[in-house]
MARLO-843394 format. One record per residue (C-alpha): chain; x, y, z; residue in three letters. Coordinates in steps of 0.25 Angstrom, whole numbers, padded with zeros to 4 digits. Layout:
REM residues N
REC   cadena    east   north      up   residuo
REC        A       X       Y       Z       Ala
...
This chain:
REM residues 404
REC   cadena    east   north      up   residuo
REC        A   -0047    0113    0003       Met
REC        A   -0037    0103    0001       Val
REC        A   -0034    0102    0015       Glu
REC        A   -0049    0099    0017       Gln
REC        A   -0050    0088    0007       Val
REC        A   -0037    0081    0012       Ala
REC        A   -0043    0081    0026       Ile
REC        A   -0057    0076    0020       Ala
REC        A   -0049    0065    0014       Leu
REC        A   -0041    0061    0026       Leu
REC        A   -0054    0059    0034       Trp
REC        A   -0060    0051    0022       Leu
REC        A   -0048    0041    0024       Val
REC        A   -0049    0041    0039       Val
REC        A   -0063    0037    0038       Ile
REC        A   -0060    0028    0026       Trp
REC        A   -0049    0021    0033       Arg
REC        A   -0056    0019    0047       Leu
REC        A   -0060    0004    0045       Pro
REC        A   -0046    0000    0041       Cys
REC        A   -0040    0008    0053       Ala
REC        A   -0049    0000    0062       Arg
REC        A   -0043   -0013    0056       Arg
REC        A   -0029   -0010    0055       Ser
REC        A   -0019   -0004    0066       Pro
REC        A   -0009    0001    0056       Ile
REC        A   -0020    0007    0047       Lys
REC        A   -0026    0013    0059       Arg
REC        A   -0014    0022    0063       Ser
REC        A   -0014    0028    0049       Leu
REC        A   -0029    0030    0051       Trp
REC        A   -0026    0037    0064       Trp
REC        A   -0015    0046    0058       Ala
REC        A   -0025    0050    0047       Leu
REC        A   -0036    0053    0057       Leu
REC        A   -0028    0061    0066       Trp
REC        A   -0023    0069    0053       Leu
REC        A   -0038    0071    0050       Gly
REC        A   -0042    0076    0063       Leu
REC        A   -0029    0086    0063       Ala
REC        A   -0032    0091    0049       Leu
REC        A   -0047    0092    0053       Thr
REC        A   -0044    0101    0065       Thr
REC        A   -0035    0109    0057       His
REC        A   -0044    0114    0047       Leu
REC        A   -0047    0129    0050       Pro
REC        A   -0062    0127    0053       Pro
REC        A   -0057    0115    0064       Ala
REC        A   -0047    0126    0068       Ile
REC        A   -0056    0136    0071       Ala
REC        A   -0066    0128    0078       Ala
REC        A   -0057    0120    0087       Thr
REC        A   -0051    0134    0092       Asp
REC        A   -0064    0140    0095       Arg
REC        A   -0070    0128    0101       Phe
REC        A   -0058    0126    0110       Ala
REC        A   -0055    0140    0113       Gly
REC        A   -0040    0137    0110       Ile
REC        A   -0033    0144    0099       Ala
REC        A   -0026    0135    0090       Asn
REC        A   -0031    0122    0097       Leu
REC        A   -0033    0116    0084       Ser
REC        A   -0018    0117    0081       Gly
REC        A   -0015    0108    0094       Leu
REC        A   -0026    0098    0089       Ile
REC        A   -0021    0097    0075       Phe
REC        A   -0006    0095    0079       Tyr
REC        A   -0010    0084    0089       Ser
REC        A   -0018    0077    0079       Leu
REC        A   -0007    0078    0070       Gly
REC        A    0002    0071    0079       Ile
REC        A   -0007    0061    0082       Cys
REC        A   -0008    0058    0067       Ser
REC        A    0007    0058    0066       Gly
REC        A    0007    0048    0078       Ala
REC        A   -0004    0039    0071       Ala
REC        A    0005    0040    0058       Leu
REC        A    0016    0035    0065       Leu
REC        A    0008    0024    0071       Asp
REC        A    0006    0019    0057       Trp
REC        A    0021    0020    0054       Val
REC        A    0024    0012    0065       Ala
REC        A    0014    0002    0062       Ala
REC        A    0019   -0001    0048       Val
REC        A    0034    0002    0050       Ser
REC        A    0043   -0009    0055       Pro
REC        A    0046   -0008    0069       Pro
REC        A    0062   -0006    0067       Ala
REC        A    0059    0007    0060       Thr
REC        A    0050    0014    0071       Ala
REC        A    0059    0026    0076       Gly
REC        A    0058    0032    0090       Gly
REC        A    0048    0042    0086       Met
REC        A    0039    0031    0079       Leu
REC        A    0039    0021    0091       Arg
REC        A    0035    0034    0101       Phe
REC        A    0025    0041    0092       Arg
REC        A    0014    0041    0100       Arg
REC        A    0022    0047    0113       Pro
REC        A    0028    0057    0104       Phe
REC        A    0014    0061    0097       Ala
REC        A    0009    0062    0112       Ala
REC        A    0021    0071    0116       Ala
REC        A    0020    0079    0103       Ala
REC        A    0005    0082    0106       Ile
REC        A    0008    0085    0121       Gly
REC        A    0019    0095    0117       Leu
REC        A    0009    0101    0106       Leu
REC        A    0000    0104    0116       Ala
REC        A    0010    0109    0126       Val
REC        A    0015    0119    0115       Leu
REC        A    0001    0122    0111       Phe
REC        A   -0002    0127    0125       Ile
REC        A    0011    0135    0126       Ala
REC        A    0011    0141    0112       Ala
REC        A    0002    0154    0112       Pro
REC        A   -0011    0150    0103       Cys
REC        A   -0014    0163    0095       Pro
REC        A   -0027    0163    0085       Glu
REC        A   -0022    0157    0072       Ala
REC        A   -0027    0149    0060       Arg
REC        A   -0020    0137    0066       Glu
REC        A   -0010    0134    0076       Phe
REC        A    0002    0133    0067       Val
REC        A   -0001    0148    0062       Val
REC        A    0000    0152    0077       Ala
REC        A    0012    0145    0080       Ala
REC        A    0021    0154    0072       Glu
REC        A    0030    0161    0083       Gly
REC        A    0028    0153    0094       Asp
REC        A    0038    0141    0096       Lys
REC        A    0029    0133    0105       Ala
REC        A    0018    0133    0094       Ala
REC        A    0028    0130    0083       Ile
REC        A    0034    0118    0091       Ile
REC        A    0019    0114    0093       Ala
REC        A    0017    0113    0079       Val
REC        A    0030    0108    0076       Gly
REC        A    0027    0096    0086       Thr
REC        A    0016    0091    0077       Phe
REC        A    0024    0092    0064       Glu
REC        A    0035    0085    0069       Val
REC        A    0028    0073    0074       Tyr
REC        A    0018    0074    0062       Phe
REC        A    0031    0075    0052       Gly
REC        A    0037    0063    0059       Tyr
REC        A    0025    0054    0057       Ala
REC        A    0024    0058    0042       Met
REC        A    0039    0055    0040       Ile
REC        A    0038    0042    0047       Ala
REC        A    0026    0038    0038       Ala
REC        A    0033    0042    0026       Ser
REC        A    0046    0034    0029       Arg
REC        A    0036    0022    0032       Met
REC        A    0028    0024    0019       Leu
REC        A    0042    0025    0011       Trp
REC        A    0046    0012    0016       Ala
REC        A    0033    0006    0011       Ala
REC        A    0034    0012   -0003       Val
REC        A    0035    0001   -0014       Gly
REC        A    0031   -0011   -0003       Lys
REC        A    0015   -0009   -0005       Ala
REC        A    0009   -0021   -0010       Thr
REC        A    0001   -0013   -0021       Ser
REC        A    0002   -0001   -0029       Arg
REC        A   -0009    0006   -0024       Cys
REC        A   -0004    0004   -0009       Leu
REC        A    0011    0010   -0014       Asn
REC        A    0003    0021   -0020       Val
REC        A   -0003    0023   -0006       Gly
REC        A    0010    0022    0002       Val
REC        A    0016    0032   -0008       Trp
REC        A    0004    0042   -0004       Leu
REC        A    0006    0040    0009       Met
REC        A    0020    0042    0010       Met
REC        A    0019    0055    0001       Ala
REC        A    0008    0060    0012       Gly
REC        A    0017    0056    0024       Thr
REC        A    0028    0064    0016       Leu
REC        A    0019    0076    0015       Ala
REC        A    0015    0076    0029       Gly
REC        A    0030    0075    0033       Ser
REC        A    0032    0088    0024       Leu
REC        A    0021    0096    0031       Phe
REC        A    0028    0092    0045       Ala
REC        A    0041    0096    0039       Val
REC        A    0036    0109    0033       Gly
REC        A    0029    0113    0045       Arg
REC        A    0041    0111    0054       Cys
REC        A    0050    0119    0045       Ala
REC        A    0040    0130    0046       Leu
REC        A    0039    0130    0061       Phe
REC        A    0055    0130    0061       Val
REC        A    0054    0143    0054       Ala
REC        A    0044    0148    0063       Trp
REC        A    0052    0144    0075       Met
REC        A    0065    0152    0070       Val
REC        A    0057    0164    0065       Gly
REC        A    0059    0162    0050       Leu
REC        A    0048    0168    0040       Arg
REC        A    0040    0158    0030       Val
REC        A    0040    0162    0016       Pro
REC        A    0026    0165    0012       Gly
REC        A    0021    0165    0027       Gly
REC        A    0017    0155    0038       Asn
REC        A    0003    0153    0031       Asn
REC        A    0009    0149    0018       Leu
REC        A    0020    0141    0025       Ala
REC        A    0009    0133    0034       Leu
REC        A    0000    0131    0021       Phe
REC        A    0013    0125    0013       Val
REC        A    0017    0116    0024       Thr
REC        A    0002    0111    0028       Arg
REC        A    0000    0107    0012       Ala
REC        A    0009    0094    0014       Pro
REC        A    0000    0089    0026       Leu
REC        A   -0013    0090    0017       Ile
REC        A   -0005    0083    0006       Leu
REC        A    0000    0073    0016       Ala
REC        A   -0015    0070    0019       Val
REC        A   -0020    0068    0005       Leu
REC        A   -0008    0060    0002       Leu
REC        A   -0011    0050    0014       Met
REC        A   -0025    0049    0011       Val
REC        A   -0022    0045   -0004       Leu
REC        A   -0011    0035    0002       Gly
REC        A   -0022    0029    0011       Ile
REC        A   -0033    0029    0000       Ser
REC        A   -0024    0022   -0012       Val
REC        A   -0022    0008   -0007       Pro
REC        A   -0036    0007   -0002       Thr
REC        A   -0040    0010   -0017       Val
REC        A   -0033   -0003   -0020       Glu
REC        A   -0038   -0010   -0009       Ala
REC        A   -0052   -0006   -0013       Gly
REC        A   -0051   -0011   -0027       Arg
REC        A   -0046   -0024   -0022       His
REC        A   -0058   -0025   -0013       Asn
REC        A   -0068   -0021   -0025       Leu
REC        A   -0061   -0032   -0033       Ser
REC        A   -0063   -0042   -0021       Lys
REC        A   -0078   -0038   -0021       Ile
REC        A   -0080   -0039   -0036       Arg
REC        A   -0073   -0053   -0036       Asn
REC        A   -0083   -0058   -0024       Leu
REC        A   -0094   -0053   -0031       Leu
REC        A   -0090   -0058   -0046       Ala
REC        A   -0086   -0073   -0039       Leu
REC        A   -0100   -0073   -0031       Arg
REC        A   -0108   -0080   -0042       Pro
REC        A   -0099   -0090   -0045       Leu
REC        A   -0096   -0092   -0029       Trp
REC        A   -0111   -0093   -0027       Arg
REC        A   -0112   -0104   -0038       Glu
REC        A   -0102   -0112   -0032       Leu
REC        A   -0104   -0111   -0018       Thr
REC        A   -0119   -0114   -0021       Thr
REC        A   -0115   -0127   -0027       Ala
REC        A   -0103   -0129   -0017       Val
REC        A   -0108   -0123   -0004       Pro
REC        A   -0097   -0129    0004       Gly
REC        A   -0087   -0121   -0001       Val
REC        A   -0092   -0109    0005       Val
REC        A   -0084   -0103    0016       Leu
REC        A   -0094   -0099    0028       Gly
REC        A   -0107   -0090    0026       Ala
REC        A   -0108   -0086    0010       Pro
REC        A   -0107   -0072    0008       Pro
REC        A   -0118   -0064    0002       Thr
REC        A   -0118   -0055   -0011       Leu
REC        A   -0120   -0044    0000       Leu
REC        A   -0107   -0048    0007       Asp
REC        A   -0099   -0048   -0006       Asp
REC        A   -0105   -0034   -0009       Leu
REC        A   -0102   -0027    0005       Thr
REC        A   -0092   -0035    0011       Gly
REC        A   -0078   -0027    0011       Val
REC        A   -0071   -0035    0021       Arg
REC        A   -0063   -0046    0019       Tyr
REC        A   -0064   -0045    0003       Leu
REC        A   -0052   -0054    0001       Ser
REC        A   -0055   -0065    0010       Ile
REC        A   -0070   -0066    0004       Arg
REC        A   -0065   -0067   -0010       Leu
REC        A   -0055   -0077   -0006       Leu
REC        A   -0067   -0084    0001       Arg
REC        A   -0075   -0083   -0013       Arg
REC        A   -0064   -0088   -0022       Thr
REC        A   -0062   -0099   -0011       Ile
REC        A   -0076   -0104   -0012       Glu
REC        A   -0077   -0103   -0027       Ile
REC        A   -0063   -0111   -0028       Arg
REC        A   -0068   -0122   -0018       Asp
REC        A   -0082   -0124   -0025       Ala
REC        A   -0075   -0124   -0038       Ala
REC        A   -0065   -0135   -0034       Leu
REC        A   -0077   -0144   -0028       Leu
REC        A   -0083   -0142   -0042       Leu
REC        A   -0070   -0148   -0048       Arg
REC        A   -0073   -0162   -0044       Gln
REC        A   -0085   -0162   -0055       Tyr
REC        A   -0075   -0160   -0065       Val
REC        A   -0066   -0170   -0071       Ser
REC        A   -0054   -0168   -0079       Cys
REC        A   -0061   -0172   -0093       Glu
REC        A   -0071   -0162   -0088       Asp
REC        A   -0059   -0152   -0087       Trp
REC        A   -0055   -0154   -0101       Arg
REC        A   -0067   -0154   -0107       Glu
REC        A   -0069   -0139   -0100       Ile
REC        A   -0056   -0134   -0105       Arg
REC        A   -0058   -0140   -0118       Ser
REC        A   -0071   -0134   -0120       Ser
REC        A   -0067   -0121   -0115       Leu
REC        A   -0054   -0120   -0123       Ser
REC        A   -0062   -0123   -0135       Ala
REC        A   -0071   -0110   -0133       Ala
REC        A   -0057   -0102   -0133       Gly
REC        A   -0055   -0101   -0118       Leu
REC        A   -0040   -0100   -0114       Arg
REC        A   -0030   -0096   -0102       Gly
REC        A   -0038   -0091   -0090       Gly
REC        A   -0052   -0091   -0097       Asp
REC        A   -0051   -0105   -0100       Leu
REC        A   -0047   -0109   -0085       Glu
REC        A   -0059   -0100   -0080       Ala
REC        A   -0070   -0106   -0089       Ala
REC        A   -0065   -0120   -0086       Ala
REC        A   -0066   -0117   -0071       Gln
REC        A   -0080   -0111   -0074       Ala
REC        A   -0084   -0124   -0082       Val
REC        A   -0079   -0132   -0070       Trp
REC        A   -0086   -0125   -0061       Ile
REC        A   -0100   -0125   -0069       Gly
REC        A   -0098   -0141   -0072       Phe
REC        A   -0096   -0143   -0057       Gly
REC        A   -0108   -0135   -0052       Leu
REC        A   -0117   -0141   -0062       Arg
REC        A   -0111   -0156   -0058       Ala
REC        A   -0113   -0151   -0044       Arg
REC        A   -0128   -0147   -0046       Glu
REC        A   -0131   -0160   -0053       Arg
REC        A   -0125   -0167   -0041       Gly
REC        A   -0114   -0174   -0050       Thr
REC        A   -0104   -0182   -0042       Thr
REC        A   -0090   -0176   -0041       Pro
REC        A   -0080   -0183   -0049       Gln
REC        A   -0069   -0179   -0042       Cys
REC        A   -0063   -0170   -0053       Gly
REC        A   -0047   -0171   -0056       Pro
REC        A   -0039   -0164   -0046       Ala
REC        A   -0031   -0157   -0058       Asp
REC        A   -0044   -0148   -0061       Leu
REC        A   -0038   -0134   -0059       Pro
REC        A   -0042   -0125   -0047       Ala
REC        A   -0036   -0112   -0054       His
REC        A   -0034   -0105   -0041       Gly
REC        A   -0027   -0091   -0039       Ala
REC        A   -0016   -0087   -0029       Ala
REC        A   -0023   -0072   -0027       Glu
REC        A   -0036   -0069   -0023       Leu
REC        A   -0038   -0060   -0034       Ala
REC        A   -0034   -0069   -0044       Asp
REC        A   -0042   -0080   -0040       Glu
REC        A   -0055   -0071   -0039       Ala
REC        A   -0052   -0067   -0054       Arg
REC        A   -0051   -0081   -0058       Trp
REC        A   -0064   -0085   -0052       Leu
REC        A   -0070   -0074   -0058       Arg
REC        A   -0066   -0078   -0071       Gln
REC        A   -0071   -0092   -0068       Val
REC        A   -0085   -0085   -0064       Ala
REC        A   -0085   -0078   -0077       Ala
REC        A   -0082   -0089   -0085       Ala
REC        A   -0093   -0098   -0079       Arg
REC        A   -0103   -0088   -0087       Lys
REC        A   -0095   -0090   -0101       Ser
REC        A   -0101   -0097   -0113       Ala
REC        A   -0088   -0105   -0114       Ala
REC        A   -0089   -0111   -0100       Val
REC        A   -0105   -0113   -0102       Arg
REC        A   -0101   -0122   -0116       Asn
REC        A   -0090   -0129   -0108       Ala
REC        A   -0100   -0133   -0097       Leu
REC        A   -0111   -0137   -0106       Ala
REC        A   -0101   -0145   -0115       Ala
REC        A   -0096   -0152   -0102       Leu
REC        A   -0108   -0156   -0098       Glu
REC        A   -0113   -0161   -0111       Gln
REC        A   -0101   -0169   -0112       Arg
REC        A   -0106   -0176   -0099       Gln
REC        A   -0119   -0177   -0104       Gly
REC        A   -0125   -0167   -0093       Gln
REC        A   -0136   -0157   -0095       Thr
REC        A   -0130   -0143   -0092       Pro
REC        A   -0136   -0137   -0082       Leu
REC        A   -0137   -0122   -0079       Leu
REC        A   -0126   -0116   -0069       Ser
REC        A   -0131   -0109   -0056       Thr
REC        A   -0126   -0096   -0062       Ser
REC        A   -0133   -0099   -0076       Ser
REC        A   -0146   -0101   -0068       Val
REC        A   -0144   -0087   -0061       Arg
REC        A   -0141   -0080   -0074       His
């Protein structure tokens, strides 16, 4: 049951990671390794073994298919290792991984033909007592084991260098998975050596085969987890960007309606914000830039005296620190919007009026969301009304007030 669950999860990851594999050559190599491994394990399930042998009319043909696909998986894994490793660290087997894989599959086929093929639950069970069959199975184990060990070494070098905690956890899990795969290959090789020299295995061969196969299933589960964990963090970041896009949309619409010249290209619709999952960082960056540019254009309607009045009014309302800065910018935006709506001539506001930009996109989005929230507060409405009253202007309802 555990094996079937592991194989099902492996296939889910293969299907799920297909779009990434199409875009990235490095991810494509790992995807191929998982695909070949999924095919190998699927063909090695008892129903698949029986169906393959019955359809082909060749005893244990499923074993040849399983080990050939396993070698293909190892070769793809070595492709991934070679892609992410410095060229200087590539050994001879890593450089010639594909010719070695082709040679291993060819040798496997020749030994399979040379070995007797008695009916058995699987080819490895029939291999006991026949050296050609043992060498055939051992060929797969050696190549697959080398691929797992090479991947383990590469992942060990990457431990601690990940840019995030989730990515580091993923590296640890992947390394644990490749170590389990290495243990599977080493355990099987030790078993085959015992068969070659005629040693009897404690508990019998069936128990030995089950025990040595368990690390392979564990390897699949760990690698599936290792691939999935970092994508959870990526999904969380993407969800946060979508939330920021939607939260900033009302402020963005209000500003770009008043200052349409800041819009970079065709304005995105609400459906675009809700359903678009690609280029989220670029889209969020565009939104913050357009809001910031519109706010800077509205700055020319606010004088130094107005700015002092705004801050004084908000301070008297009990606002301090970041809340004060966000509310002050909200009043500045509101005052500029109303002045522009009335057709007031800009007075070229002072150059020292703060722009309050942030170095990181997430921080900038968080700040603008704080400004957008402050636009709806009573303190900002009161400060804006007081500023307009001081200038002898009749307060106008803002666009957002009309909507609400």
